[in-house]
N, C-alpha and C positions, 0 to 999 in steps of 0.2 A: 276725668281723663279719657282721651279718645281710645276707642277700641283698636287693638292691634290686629291688623289683617294683612296677610300676604297674598298677592295674586300674580306672582311672577309667572311668566308664560310657560315655564316648564310643565305645569299641570295641564296646560291647554294644548300642547302639541299633539296629544293623543285623543282629544275630545271630539274631533270632527267639526265640520262647519255647521253652525246653526246661528240663529239670531233671535234674541228675545225682543218681541215687538214693543216699542216704547223707548224710553231712555233708560240706559243701564250703565253702571260703572264699568268702563272698559279700560284696558291697559294697552290695547292696540297691537298691531303687527303680528297677528297669529291666526291660526286656522279658525279659531272661534272668534267671531266678531260681534260687537255690540256698539250701540251709539252712546257716547258719553253723556252723563247727566247735564253737564255744563253747556252742551250744544244747544243753541237757540233753535226752536222749531222753525220750519220754513213758513213763508207767507201763506195765508189762506187765500181763498178765491177772490177776496176783495182787496188783497194786497196788504192787509193788516197782520202784523205778527201776533200770534197767540203766545206771548212770552210772559206769563204771570208767575213763573217759578214752579208751577205744578204741571206735570206732563201727563197726558192721557196715555192709556195703556190698553192693549188688546189681550195680551197674555198667551202668545203662541211662540214656539220655537220652530225653525224651519230648516230644511236641507238646502244648502246653498247651491249644490251641484246636481240635484236630482233631475234627470231628463224628463221632459214632458211639458204640457201647458202650465202656465202659472208657476206657483211655488208650493212645493209639498210641505205640509205640516207634519213635523215629526214628534211634537209634543204639545199638549194643551194644559196649561196650569189649572189645577182644580180651583173652582170658584172664581176664575178670571172672567172678564167680559166675553171672551171667546167661548169658554166652557158654558156659561149661562146661555149664550146664543145658540149653542148646539154645534159648534165646530168640533170635528173629530180628528184624531190622529189619522194620517193618511189622506185627508182631504187635500185638494189642491186649491189654493187661493188664486182666483183669477181676476177679481175686481174688488177694490176697496172704495166705498162711497162713490161708485160709478166710474172710478179710474182703473183702467186695465193695469195689472201688475204682472211682471215677468220674472222678477228676482227679489230677493230679500230687501235690499235698500228701497225698492219701489214701495213695499208695504210700510216700511219705517216712515218714509216721507209722507205717504198718504195718511197714516194714522196721526202723525205729528201736526198735521194741518187742523186738527180738531181739538176740542177742549174736553175736560172732564165733564161728564153728564150728557155730552152729545150722543145721539143715536145715529149709527152709520150702517149702511147696507154692506154686507160681506158676501161677495159672490164666490161660491165654491163649486168644484167638480167633485162629486162623490161617486166612485165607481163609474166615472164617465158621465154621470147625470148631473146637469147644472142645478144648483139650488141657490136661493137668495135668503140669507139670514140677517137678522137685525141685532146689532150689539150696542149696548149702552156702555160707553167708555168710562172707566174709573181712573183714579189717580194711581200713578206708578208706585208700587210698594217698595219698601227697602229690600235689600237682598235677603236679610233674615226673614222679613215678612213674607216675601215671595216663597221662600223655601218652606216656611211653616204652613202657608196656604196649601202648597202642593203635597206636603208629606205628612204633617201631623194629623193623626187619626186614620191614616191609611196603613195597610199592611206593608211592612218593610220589603223592598225589592230583594229578590234572591241574589246571592253572590254569584258572579260569573267571571271566569278567568282569573281566579284568586290563587296565588301560589305562596305558601307559607315560607318564610325565611328565618323566623326567630320565634321560639316557643311553640306551644301546641295550638295551632290555628285550625278550628274545625272546618271540614269541607263545605258545610252549608249552614245557613242561618237556622234552618229547620232543626238542626241538632242542638240548638240552644233554647228551644222552647222550655219554659219554666224558669228561665234565668233572665235577669235584667241585663241588657247589653248596652255598652257605650262604645260607639264606633267612631274612631278618630281618623279623619282623612287629613294627611299631613305630608310633608316633604323634608328632606334633609337640609335644603337651603332656606327653609322657612323659619325666620327668627321667632315669631310668635309661637310656632309649633314647639320650639325648644323650651319655651316658658311653660306651655301647657303640659308637656310630657311628664315631668316629675309630679305634677299635681294629679294627673291621671294614675300614675303609679301608686301614689299614696291612697287614692280612692280605691284602687284594686286591692291594696293591702288591707284597707280598713273593712271592706265589705265583701271581698271575694268569698269568704267562708259562708256568708249569708245569701249568696246567690248572684253576685255581680260578676260580669265578665267584660273586661276592657280589651279592645282590639285596635290596632293601628293598621291603616291601609295607605300605601303610597303607589304612585304610578311610575316611580323611577325604576332603574335597573336593579335586579335582585342583589348582585354583589355589593353595590353601593349602599343599599338599604340595610343589608345584613351587617356590613362593617360598621355603619353608623349606629345601629341598634345595640351593638356590642360595646361601642365606645362610650355611649351616653351614660349608662346603659338604659335601655327601655325595659322595664320590668313587667311587661305584658306582651302577649303574642303579637307579632307583626307579619304582614303579608304584602306582596306586591300585586297590583292590579295590572296584569301584563298588557292588556289592550284597552285599559281604562273603561271597560264595559260596566263594572260595578260603580265606579266613580261617576260615570255618565248617568247611570240609572237613578242615582241619588241626587242628580242635579248640581253637583259640586263644581264651583268655579273659583272659589277663594279658599285660602287655608289659614288656620285649621278650620275644618267644619266638623262639629260634633253632633252625632245623631244618637238620641237616647231611645231605646226600644224596650217595650215592656215584655212581660212573661208570655204574652199571647202573640208576640211578633209584630205588634202595632207600634208605629212611631209615635212617641209622646212629646218629643221636643227636638228642636234643631237650633244650633247656635253657630255663628261664624265669628272667627277671630277670638281675641281675648281682651278682657279688661279686668282690673283689680276688683275682687269681690265676686267674680263669676263662679269661682269654685264653691262658694257658699251656696249659691243657688243650685248648682249641679248636685252638691252633696244632699241638699234637702229633697230634690226631686228623686234621686236614687233611693234615699231612705223611704220615701213615700211609695215608690214602685215596689221595693222589696217587701213592703208590708201588705201588698195586695195578694189575693188568693192565687194559688197556682192553678192554671187552667186544667180542666179535667179531660178535655178532648184534644 
């Protein structure tokens, strides 16, 4: 059965403009823009389309409106071709494979002209100093795969701009060291989120006394989230991410997105959407993490 995922643009209105270089699942018409997977790559220099169903990927997100030469990189996915090549957050992309770029779509089209395994030159300005890096393009990962690359094994980003609306929501992730945390990014309009919520409530009831804490985060207005949480009801703390800072720092673009964090504050798993049987996998992971030793520092 297909995974249930919701990516209605309500979550994206607050995420700012950026683009993930390569082909990505897009729902169009919002401040956050991406190139649909189904879009055919442009012709290469010889006029032949490189359309074998596998898209090459660089692995950066960019500010669409940042003033200055080229395009400013606001994030580099860990382990991506850009990361391996040495592209840094804050670099300005000015040339891709010898082609000058001035905006995000220029980079998209330049990368799309090449295939997986191709090595391209990436011209950047770093603190105003020009550099030329070489990136070996890889296949564009799934959305889940990209988030796992970027997050799993890394320290969980701090919460910013979080406002509790239901239950006891701690002011910081640091306050939860020593506990296993399941962070659910959701919305009231998201149908799969409504399927997942009672399962998370059951997980909290089953393992809360053993050290599990489940939390829900939404980018919607506080009164709407509070009212919905009471009606459903959601039996774990819920907060709103007023300016989507926390949502953005976790790279969330589709709902629900579940992030599992261990007792040391390290992300151990990320999943997007819902499919039958998912709760069994989550249950097993939570039990394994609860069995790990409590950090001493």
